[in-house]
DRENPA-3360 file (N, C-alpha, C; in nm, 2 decimals, always signed):
BEGIN
1 = MKTYVPGA = +0.61/+10.95/+6.77/+0.56/+10.79/+6.75/+0.68/+10.74/+6.66 ~ +0.73/+10.62/+6.69/+0.84/+10.56/+6.52/+0.76/+10.51/+6.46 ~ +0.81/+10.51/+6.30/+0.78/+10.38/+6.21/+0.82/+10.31/+6.19 ~ +0.80/+10.20/+6.18/+0.77/+10.09/+6.24/+0.80/+10.03/+6.09 ~ +0.92/+9.97/+6.06/+1.01/+9.90/+5.97/+1.02/+9.75/+5.99 ~ +1.03/+9.67/+5.89/+1.01/+9.48/+5.90/+1.20/+9.47/+5.87 ~ +1.23/+9.43/+5.94/+1.36/+9.40/+5.90/+1.37/+9.23/+5.85 ~ +1.47/+9.16/+5.83/+1.51/+9.05/+5.73/+1.43/+8.99/+5.80;
9 = ADIEKKWY = +1.43/+8.91/+5.94/+1.40/+8.86/+6.06/+1.20/+8.82/+6.05 ~ +1.14/+8.96/+5.99/+1.04/+9.02/+6.02/+0.96/+8.95/+5.91 ~ +1.04/+8.97/+5.76/+0.95/+8.92/+5.66/+0.90/+8.76/+5.63 ~ +0.82/+8.69/+5.63/+0.81/+8.58/+5.58/+0.77/+8.60/+5.44 ~ +0.78/+8.49/+5.38/+0.77/+8.47/+5.26/+0.69/+8.38/+5.19 ~ +0.62/+8.32/+5.13/+0.50/+8.19/+5.10/+0.59/+8.23/+4.98 ~ +0.48/+8.11/+4.88/+0.49/+8.02/+4.75/+0.31/+8.01/+4.76 ~ +0.27/+8.12/+4.57/+0.15/+8.05/+4.57/+0.15/+7.98/+4.43;
17 = VVDATDMT = +0.04/+8.00/+4.35/+0.03/+7.91/+4.29/-0.07/+7.91/+4.18 ~ -0.06/+8.02/+4.11/-0.17/+8.07/+4.05/-0.20/+7.96/+3.91 ~ -0.39/+7.94/+3.85/-0.37/+7.92/+3.73/-0.42/+8.02/+3.59 ~ -0.35/+7.99/+3.51/-0.35/+8.15/+3.43/-0.51/+8.08/+3.35 ~ -0.57/+8.02/+3.29/-0.69/+7.94/+3.28/-0.75/+8.04/+3.24 ~ -0.83/+8.09/+3.13/-0.91/+8.17/+3.12/-0.94/+8.32/+3.19 ~ -0.80/+8.35/+3.20/-0.75/+8.46/+3.37/-0.73/+8.58/+3.20 ~ -0.76/+8.67/+3.25/-0.72/+8.80/+3.15/-0.62/+8.81/+3.16;
25 = LGRLACAV = -0.51/+8.86/+3.07/-0.42/+8.88/+3.11/-0.36/+9.02/+3.16 ~ -0.39/+9.16/+3.18/-0.32/+9.23/+3.28/-0.40/+9.24/+3.39 ~ -0.47/+9.19/+3.42/-0.63/+9.10/+3.57/-0.50/+9.04/+3.64 ~ -0.45/+8.93/+3.56/-0.35/+8.85/+3.60/-0.25/+8.88/+3.65 ~ -0.20/+8.94/+3.55/-0.03/+9.04/+3.59/-0.03/+9.16/+3.71 ~ -0.11/+9.25/+3.68/-0.16/+9.30/+3.81/-0.18/+9.22/+3.93 ~ -0.24/+9.14/+3.92/-0.32/+9.07/+4.09/-0.16/+9.00/+4.10 ~ -0.08/+8.92/+4.01/+0.09/+8.90/+4.02/+0.21/+8.95/+4.07;
33 = ANALRGKN = +0.18/+9.08/+4.05/+0.29/+9.17/+4.03/+0.20/+9.26/+4.23 ~ +0.14/+9.29/+4.25/+0.10/+9.28/+4.36/+0.14/+9.20/+4.49 ~ +0.12/+9.03/+4.43/+0.21/+8.94/+4.54/+0.34/+8.91/+4.53 ~ +0.41/+9.00/+4.47/+0.53/+8.98/+4.43/+0.62/+9.11/+4.53 ~ +0.57/+9.23/+4.50/+0.60/+9.34/+4.57/+0.53/+9.32/+4.71 ~ +0.44/+9.23/+4.74/+0.36/+9.28/+4.89/+0.34/+9.28/+4.93 ~ +0.19/+9.39/+4.82/+0.09/+9.46/+4.90/-0.02/+9.42/+4.93 ~ -0.04/+9.31/+4.96/-0.16/+9.22/+5.07/-0.10/+9.19/+5.18;
41 = KPYFTPFL = +0.03/+9.23/+5.21/+0.09/+9.25/+5.33/+0.05/+9.34/+5.43 ~ +0.00/+9.35/+5.60/+0.05/+9.49/+5.62/+0.13/+9.59/+5.67 ~ +0.21/+9.52/+5.66/+0.34/+9.60/+5.68/+0.46/+9.61/+5.50 ~ +0.40/+9.62/+5.43/+0.43/+9.65/+5.28/+0.51/+9.78/+5.30 ~ +0.61/+9.78/+5.26/+0.73/+9.93/+5.24/+0.78/+9.86/+5.14 ~ +0.76/+10.05/+5.06/+0.83/+10.02/+4.91/+0.92/+9.98/+4.88 ~ +1.00/+10.06/+4.93/+1.19/+10.08/+4.93/+1.24/+9.93/+5.02 ~ +1.13/+9.82/+5.03/+1.20/+9.65/+5.06/+1.10/+9.61/+5.01;
49 = DTGDYVIV = +1.18/+9.43/+4.96/+1.17/+9.30/+4.92/+1.05/+9.23/+5.00 ~ +0.91/+9.25/+5.00/+0.87/+9.24/+5.14/+0.76/+9.12/+5.09 ~ +0.77/+9.09/+4.94/+0.66/+9.05/+4.87/+0.69/+8.85/+4.90 ~ +0.62/+8.80/+4.77/+0.60/+8.61/+4.80/+0.70/+8.57/+4.66 ~ +0.66/+8.44/+4.70/+0.70/+8.43/+4.55/+0.55/+8.34/+4.50 ~ +0.58/+8.32/+4.37/+0.41/+8.33/+4.31/+0.50/+8.20/+4.16 ~ +0.40/+8.11/+4.13/+0.46/+8.05/+4.05/+0.28/+8.07/+3.95 ~ +0.32/+8.09/+3.83/+0.16/+8.06/+3.72/+0.17/+7.92/+3.59;
57 = VNAEKIKV = +0.03/+7.85/+3.63/+0.12/+7.79/+3.56/-0.02/+7.82/+3.43 ~ +0.00/+7.73/+3.34/-0.11/+7.71/+3.28/-0.07/+7.86/+3.18 ~ +0.04/+7.90/+3.13/+0.04/+8.04/+3.08/-0.03/+8.03/+2.92 ~ -0.08/+7.95/+2.90/-0.07/+7.93/+2.77/-0.22/+7.99/+2.72 ~ -0.30/+7.95/+2.83/-0.46/+7.94/+2.81/-0.49/+8.05/+2.85 ~ -0.40/+8.18/+2.86/-0.48/+8.33/+2.95/-0.56/+8.37/+2.78 ~ -0.62/+8.42/+2.83/-0.68/+8.56/+2.74/-0.74/+8.65/+2.70 ~ -0.76/+8.71/+2.68/-0.73/+8.92/+2.65/-0.84/+9.02/+2.58;
65 = TGKKLDQK = -0.88/+9.05/+2.57/-1.01/+9.11/+2.49/-0.98/+9.23/+2.38 ~ -1.09/+9.24/+2.32/-1.06/+9.28/+2.23/-1.01/+9.29/+2.10 ~ -0.90/+9.35/+2.04/-0.83/+9.35/+1.93/-0.67/+9.26/+1.91 ~ -0.68/+9.32/+2.14/-0.52/+9.28/+2.07/-0.45/+9.17/+2.04 ~ -0.53/+9.04/+1.99/-0.44/+8.90/+1.96/-0.33/+9.00/+1.86 ~ -0.42/+9.08/+1.74/-0.34/+9.08/+1.63/-0.29/+9.27/+1.58 ~ -0.36/+9.37/+1.73/-0.27/+9.49/+1.77/-0.16/+9.48/+1.87 ~ -0.14/+9.44/+1.91/-0.06/+9.44/+2.03/+0.10/+9.40/+2.00;
73 = IYFRHSEY = +0.18/+9.44/+1.98/+0.32/+9.44/+1.93/+0.39/+9.44/+2.03 ~ +0.53/+9.31/+2.01/+0.59/+9.34/+2.09/+0.75/+9.35/+2.00 ~ +0.83/+9.44/+2.11/+0.94/+9.47/+1.98/+1.07/+9.38/+2.03 ~ +1.16/+9.41/+2.03/+1.32/+9.39/+2.04/+1.42/+9.42/+1.91 ~ +1.50/+9.46/+2.00/+1.65/+9.46/+1.88/+1.75/+9.44/+1.91 ~ +1.83/+9.43/+1.87/+2.00/+9.27/+1.90/+2.07/+9.44/+1.89 ~ +2.05/+9.59/+1.88/+2.14/+9.66/+1.88/+2.26/+9.67/+1.75 ~ +2.22/+9.65/+1.63/+2.27/+9.65/+1.59/+2.19/+9.67/+1.41;
81 = VGSAKYTT = +2.23/+9.77/+1.28/+2.14/+9.86/+1.29/+2.07/+9.75/+1.19 ~ +1.93/+9.83/+1.19/+1.80/+9.75/+1.12/+1.72/+9.59/+1.18 ~ +1.76/+9.55/+1.35/+1.72/+9.42/+1.32/+1.64/+9.39/+1.45 ~ +1.58/+9.58/+1.45/+1.47/+9.54/+1.51/+1.32/+9.43/+1.46 ~ +1.29/+9.38/+1.52/+1.16/+9.27/+1.54/+1.03/+9.35/+1.60 ~ +0.96/+9.34/+1.53/+0.84/+9.31/+1.57/+0.69/+9.17/+1.58 ~ +0.67/+9.14/+1.68/+0.59/+8.99/+1.64/+0.44/+9.06/+1.75 ~ +0.35/+9.02/+1.71/+0.20/+8.99/+1.77/+0.20/+8.93/+1.88;
89 = LREMLRTK = +0.09/+8.94/+1.94/+0.09/+8.88/+2.05/+0.01/+8.78/+2.02 ~ -0.02/+8.74/+1.95/-0.09/+8.59/+1.89/+0.00/+8.52/+1.81 ~ +0.15/+8.55/+1.80/+0.17/+8.43/+1.72/+0.30/+8.43/+1.93 ~ +0.32/+8.59/+1.97/+0.38/+8.49/+2.10/+0.35/+8.43/+2.15 ~ +0.17/+8.43/+2.20/+0.13/+8.28/+2.27/+0.12/+8.19/+2.19 ~ +0.14/+8.22/+2.06/+0.15/+8.04/+2.01/+0.32/+7.98/+2.00 ~ +0.45/+8.12/+2.02/+0.57/+8.01/+2.06/+0.59/+8.04/+2.19 ~ +0.56/+8.16/+2.24/+0.61/+8.19/+2.36/+0.54/+8.19/+2.47;
97 = PVRVIEHA = +0.44/+8.17/+2.49/+0.35/+8.18/+2.65/+0.38/+8.25/+2.70 ~ +0.54/+8.18/+2.76/+0.56/+8.23/+2.92/+0.66/+8.38/+2.97 ~ +0.66/+8.42/+2.75/+0.75/+8.55/+2.80/+0.66/+8.65/+2.81 ~ +0.49/+8.62/+2.73/+0.34/+8.72/+2.78/+0.38/+8.74/+2.88 ~ +0.32/+8.65/+2.99/+0.28/+8.67/+3.11/+0.46/+8.80/+3.24 ~ +0.53/+8.69/+3.20/+0.67/+8.71/+3.22/+0.69/+8.92/+3.17 ~ +0.64/+8.92/+3.07/+0.68/+9.10/+3.06/+0.55/+9.21/+3.09 ~ +0.49/+9.09/+3.07/+0.33/+9.22/+3.15/+0.32/+9.23/+3.27;
105 = VRGMLPKG = +0.42/+9.14/+3.39/+0.44/+9.12/+3.54/+0.57/+9.21/+3.53 ~ +0.63/+9.19/+3.45/+0.75/+9.28/+3.45/+0.75/+9.47/+3.44 ~ +0.67/+9.45/+3.38/+0.65/+9.62/+3.34/+0.58/+9.67/+3.49 ~ +0.52/+9.62/+3.59/+0.39/+9.64/+3.73/+0.54/+9.62/+3.78 ~ +0.67/+9.62/+3.77/+0.74/+9.57/+3.88/+0.83/+9.73/+3.91 ~ +0.90/+9.82/+4.07/+0.96/+9.82/+4.03/+1.02/+9.84/+3.98 ~ +1.13/+9.92/+3.89/+1.31/+9.95/+3.79/+1.39/+9.95/+3.85 ~ +1.50/+9.86/+3.88/+1.57/+9.87/+3.91/+1.65/+9.75/+3.97;
113 = RLGDDMYR = +1.71/+9.75/+4.10/+1.74/+9.63/+4.15/+1.65/+9.56/+4.22 ~ +1.57/+9.68/+4.28/+1.47/+9.61/+4.34/+1.35/+9.53/+4.31 ~ +1.38/+9.59/+4.17/+1.20/+9.55/+4.09/+1.30/+9.38/+4.04 ~ +1.46/+9.43/+4.05/+1.50/+9.29/+3.94/+1.53/+9.16/+4.08 ~ +1.50/+9.15/+4.18/+1.51/+9.09/+4.28/+1.38/+9.06/+4.32 ~ +1.25/+9.15/+4.28/+1.12/+9.06/+4.33/+1.08/+8.92/+4.18 ~ +1.10/+9.00/+4.07/+1.07/+8.93/+3.93/+1.16/+8.80/+3.97 ~ +1.27/+8.78/+4.00/+1.34/+8.66/+4.03/+1.25/+8.60/+4.13;
121 = KLHVYEGP = +1.17/+8.60/+4.21/+1.12/+8.52/+4.24/+0.96/+8.47/+4.12 ~ +0.91/+8.53/+4.03/+0.83/+8.46/+3.92/+0.86/+8.35/+3.84 ~ +0.80/+8.27/+3.85/+0.81/+8.12/+3.77/+0.65/+8.12/+3.69 ~ +0.67/+8.13/+3.52/+0.64/+8.10/+3.46/+0.62/+7.98/+3.38 ~ +0.52/+7.88/+3.39/+0.48/+7.72/+3.33/+0.41/+7.73/+3.25 ~ +0.43/+7.66/+3.09/+0.31/+7.64/+3.04/+0.21/+7.54/+3.03 ~ +0.19/+7.43/+3.11/+0.15/+7.37/+3.09/+0.09/+7.36/+3.27 ~ +0.05/+7.28/+3.33/-0.06/+7.24/+3.46/+0.10/+7.18/+3.57;
129 = EHKHAAQK = +0.24/+7.16/+3.51/+0.26/+7.08/+3.55/+0.38/+7.20/+3.62 ~ +0.45/+7.20/+3.71/+0.55/+7.31/+3.76/+0.65/+7.20/+3.88 ~ +0.75/+7.27/+3.86/+0.88/+7.21/+3.94/+0.89/+7.19/+4.14 ~ +0.76/+7.29/+4.16/+0.82/+7.37/+4.32/+0.70/+7.33/+4.43 ~ +0.72/+7.16/+4.38/+0.62/+7.09/+4.52/+0.66/+7.07/+4.65 ~ +0.79/+7.10/+4.68/+0.83/+7.04/+4.79/+0.83/+7.18/+4.88 ~ +0.83/+7.30/+4.79/+0.80/+7.46/+4.86/+0.62/+7.42/+4.94 ~ +0.56/+7.40/+4.88/+0.37/+7.34/+4.94/+0.27/+7.49/+4.87;
137 = PEELKF = +0.33/+7.48/+4.81/+0.24/+7.66/+4.77/+0.08/+7.63/+4.76 ~ +0.09/+7.78/+4.80/-0.11/+7.78/+4.87/-0.16/+7.87/+4.69 ~ -0.31/+7.80/+4.68/-0.31/+7.87/+4.57/-0.37/+8.02/+4.63 ~ -0.35/+8.13/+4.51/-0.35/+8.23/+4.50/-0.47/+8.32/+4.47 ~ -0.57/+8.39/+4.54/-0.70/+8.45/+4.52/-0.72/+8.60/+4.53 ~ -0.75/+8.60/+4.36/-0.81/+8.70/+4.34/-0.95/+8.78/+4.40;
% end
């Protein structure tokens, strides 16, 4: 017996839209990362990009449990001495809610070129509007 490995012509890529209103951040990020990787397909292959395109709308309306709003810290550094910046989740949701979801999903994807290709298929928007109506996205069910 031989193992079936799908070729580029066999991989069917769809577009999905997810409404993040009142969804928990981690559960949303996990479901989106699985769709980006293609783990919901019968021909999933770990070393190929078999995933779909995902659009996340209403990023500003996600929720978190516990004390994460004040205890979860985002760190960035410009490589200059003493330039470390720390931001809480509450502040990030107020200023850049799109980056919160992007950061959570990015951490659940493979590292390297394959993960970069999967990450480029993620589109996150603050409000209910998105510019991908021409692709006719379907709603992603969890």
